[in-house]
C-alpha positions, -999 to 999 in steps of 0.1 A, spaced: 187 -831 429 211 -816 452 248 -828 451 262 -851 478 290 -838 500 315 -856 480 306 -843 448 301 -809 459 339 -812 473 350 -826 442 332 -795 419 346 -771 448 381 -782 438 374 -782 400 361 -747 401 390 -736 423 414 -745 397 395 -729 370 392 -698 391 426 -685 385 431 -667 351 462 -681 343 447 -715 344 417 -707 328 436 -696 299 455 -727 296 425 -748 297 413 -728 271 444 -730 247 443 -769 255 405 -765 243 414 -748 212 447 -763 202 451 -799 216 477 -814 235 509 -788 243 542 -792 258 552 -769 286 574 -750 261 547 -744 238 523 -731 265 552 -708 279 560 -695 244 547 -658 239 536 -656 276 549 -633 304 544 -661 329 576 -683 334 579 -717 326 581 -727 362 548 -710 368 533 -727 339 544 -761 356 528 -750 389 496 -741 373 495 -775 352 501 -796 384 472 -778 401 451 -783 370 461 -820 372 453 -824 408 417 -814 400 415 -839 372 413 -818 346 446 -825 329 470 -854 325 505 -856 312 521 -877 288 558 -882 275 567 -873 241 605 -880 242 621 -853 267 590 -834 270 557 -838 288 530 -830 269 496 -819 285 460 -827 275 428 -822 289 404 -846 306 373 -840 289 351 -858 315 363 -832 341 348 -804 320 316 -822 316 314 -827 352 315 -786 356 291 -785 329 265 -807 345 269 -790 379 264 -755 362 235 -771 346 224 -782 379 229 -747 397 211 -732 365 181 -753 369 176 -747 406 178 -710 397 152 -714 374 128 -731 397 134 -705 422 126 -677 399 95 -695 389 83 -699 423 92 -662 431 72 -652 400 41 -673 410 43 -660 445 45 -623 435 20 -628 407 -4 -650 430 
């Protein structure tokens, strides 16, 4: 069950977006705390509002987040389907590794 080129490309952009420490922290906070404004995401952080905004846009472009307006603020929330996509892709890779290790074990023992 190999991924199609389109699926691989979508997964690559997803993992590229998650590959940055700041973006990974943002996703983690949104998972734990629910939707947050840029002001709340920036509070207590050494990262500027502009930098947080750039990271949020990158995550949104990868399909991981969406913004909605709440008065004058944008509130950012997770797109759980994309996290499910990542989990499925990692599960697929894990199964492939398990299969490869089992073939190697049979070869060595056989």
